[in-house]
Kinemage of the C-alpha trace (Angstrom):
@kinemage 1
@onewidth
@group {chain A} dominant
@subgroup {mainchain}
@vectorlist {calphas} color= white
{ca gln a 1} P -16.805 -6.836 8.701
{ca ala a 2} L -14.477 -4.776 6.527
{ca gln a 3} L -12.392 -6.690 4.040
{ca leu a 4} L -9.354 -5.721 1.987
{ca val a 5} L -8.138 -8.047 -0.768
{ca glu a 6} L -4.789 -7.511 -2.481
{ca ser a 7} L -3.831 -8.792 -5.928
{ca gly a 8} L -1.189 -8.174 -8.566
{ca gly a 9} L 1.878 -9.555 -6.834
{ca gly a 10} L 4.373 -11.729 -8.642
{ca ser a 11} L 7.970 -12.156 -9.703
{ca val a 12} L 9.864 -9.652 -11.800
{ca gln a 13} L 13.447 -8.833 -12.684
{ca ala a 14} L 15.174 -5.774 -11.301
{ca gly a 15} L 14.145 -2.680 -13.202
{ca gly a 16} L 10.690 -4.073 -13.947
{ca ser a 17} L 7.252 -2.913 -12.833
{ca leu a 18} L 4.240 -4.320 -11.034
{ca arg a 19} L 0.903 -2.851 -9.983
{ca leu a 20} L -0.795 -4.008 -6.820
{ca ser a 21} L -4.537 -3.592 -6.305
{ca cys a 22} L -6.491 -3.531 -3.064
{ca val a 23} L -10.236 -3.991 -3.320
{ca ile a 24} L -12.196 -2.557 -0.412
{ca ser a 25} L -15.424 -4.374 0.400
{ca thr a 26} L -18.034 -4.268 3.129
{ca tyr a 27} L -16.319 -1.316 4.783
{ca ser a 28} L -18.454 0.740 7.143
{ca gly a 29} L -17.530 3.697 9.284
{ca ser a 30} L -14.871 6.322 8.716
{ca arg a 31} L -11.993 5.515 6.383
{ca arg a 32} L -9.664 8.475 6.401
{ca cys a 33} L -6.456 6.889 5.156
{ca met a 34} L -5.328 3.939 3.044
{ca gly a 35} L -1.797 2.612 3.059
{ca trp a 36} L 0.566 0.038 1.665
{ca phe a 37} L 3.104 -1.730 3.845
{ca arg a 38} L 5.653 -4.441 3.226
{ca gln a 39} L 7.589 -7.010 5.187
{ca gly a 40} L 10.758 -8.471 3.758
{ca pro a 41} L 12.393 -11.726 4.881
{ca gly a 42} L 13.656 -11.308 8.431
{ca lys a 43} L 12.543 -7.658 8.543
{ca glu a 44} L 9.888 -5.717 10.406
{ca arg a 45} L 6.807 -4.442 8.627
{ca glu a 46} L 7.481 -0.994 7.148
{ca gly a 47} L 5.330 1.675 5.594
{ca val a 48} L 5.619 2.189 1.847
{ca ala a 49} L 2.938 4.721 0.917
{ca ser a 50} L -0.360 6.169 2.090
{ca ile a 51} L -3.120 8.337 0.663
{ca ile a 52} L -5.655 10.573 2.376
{ca thr a 53} L -9.181 9.363 1.631
{ca ala a 54} L -10.923 11.830 3.946
{ca ile a 55} L -12.589 14.876 2.373
{ca thr a 56} L -9.976 17.304 3.691
{ca asn a 57} L -6.791 17.080 1.590
{ca his a 58} L -8.281 14.149 -0.308
{ca gly a 59} L -5.664 12.490 -2.512
{ca thr a 60} L -2.585 13.758 -0.647
{ca thr a 61} L 0.088 11.072 -0.646
{ca phe a 62} L 3.033 10.113 1.539
{ca tyr a 63} L 5.973 7.852 0.673
{ca ser a 64} L 8.900 6.275 2.426
{ca asp a 65} L 12.273 7.573 1.275
{ca ser a 66} L 13.173 4.146 -0.096
{ca val a 67} L 10.374 4.200 -2.709
{ca lys a 68} L 9.892 7.917 -3.368
{ca gly a 69} L 10.042 8.617 -7.091
{ca arg a 70} L 9.562 4.939 -8.001
{ca phe a 71} L 6.202 3.986 -6.456
{ca ala a 72} L 2.837 5.724 -6.746
{ca ile a 73} L -0.293 5.160 -4.665
{ca ser a 74} L -3.690 6.061 -6.060
{ca glu a 75} L -7.401 5.436 -5.566
{ca asp a 76} L -10.039 4.867 -8.215
{ca lys a 77} L -12.867 7.391 -8.551
{ca gly a 78} L -15.360 4.946 -7.080
{ca glu a 79} L -13.193 4.785 -3.966
{ca thr a 80} L -13.389 1.000 -3.953
{ca thr a 81} L -9.858 0.155 -5.040
{ca val a 82} L -6.433 1.453 -4.035
{ca tyr a 83} L -3.422 0.853 -6.264
{ca leu a 84} L 0.324 0.773 -5.796
{ca gln a 85} L 2.243 1.231 -9.035
{ca met a 86} L 5.804 0.033 -8.545
{ca asn a 87} L 8.448 0.977 -11.115
{ca ser a 88} L 12.217 0.496 -11.276
{ca leu a 89} L 11.920 -2.377 -8.844
{ca lys a 90} L 14.977 -3.478 -6.896
{ca pro a 91} L 15.774 -6.793 -5.166
{ca glu a 92} L 15.405 -5.020 -1.806
{ca asp a 93} L 11.746 -4.342 -2.673
{ca thr a 94} L 11.085 -8.066 -2.259
{ca gly a 95} L 8.527 -8.896 0.414
{ca met a 96} L 4.907 -9.405 1.320
{ca tyr a 97} L 2.893 -6.297 0.573
{ca tyr a 98} L -0.148 -5.448 2.662
{ca cys a 99} L -2.976 -3.011 2.104
{ca ala a 100} L -4.422 -1.318 5.196
{ca ala a 101} L -7.173 1.115 6.169
{ca ala a 102} L -7.254 3.641 9.008
{ca ala a 103} L -10.121 5.489 10.643
{ca thr a 104} L -7.695 8.224 11.695
{ca asp a 105} L -5.772 10.792 9.672
{ca cys a 106} L -2.784 9.629 7.644
{ca asp a 107} L 0.476 9.592 9.557
{ca pro a 108} L 3.222 11.046 7.311
{ca trp a 109} L 5.688 8.645 8.938
{ca leu a 110} L 3.583 5.645 7.865
{ca asn a 111} L 3.232 4.117 11.315
{ca pro a 112} L 1.491 0.726 10.894
{ca gly a 113} L 0.004 1.066 14.384
{ca thr a 114} L -2.443 3.698 13.111
{ca phe a 115} L -4.092 1.207 10.726
{ca gly a 116} L -6.820 -1.094 12.016
{ca ile a 117} L -7.901 -3.123 8.992
{ca trp a 118} L -5.420 -5.229 7.005
{ca gly a 119} L -5.501 -7.394 3.911
{ca gln a 120} L -3.974 -10.848 3.655
{ca gly a 121} L -0.958 -9.706 1.638
{ca ala a 122} L 0.498 -10.167 -1.838
{ca gln a 123} L 3.997 -11.492 -2.476
{ca val a 124} L 6.413 -9.437 -4.576
{ca thr a 125} L 9.730 -10.986 -5.582
{ca val a 126} L 12.376 -9.004 -7.446
{ca ser a 127} L 15.353 -10.889 -8.815
{ca ser a 128} L 18.680 -9.359 -9.772
């Protein structure tokens, strides 16, 4: 069974940076898109960023407006780890961050319903 394991969460002051990692193990079948999502206290899960891992348009990225210009999603050359570099963090970025994999093409609107495999989450807390 496919497994995604996040790491790198923690607590940081506003304006600081964190990098989340998502290790992909025992994944079989098509994996066309990887994404990062977050869920803040009392909020619904929302898309943060995604990256095309299919051959066509490989490496193309999508971001939510709230993180564009501050966050960057990337994949290592071995295609076993996906990263989320988070800079200029704000208190509203606080939440549980989840890595996810999709067998379908990336949805530019970061719809979580298109992702079938999820990690357990990593907590990010940004204090003012």
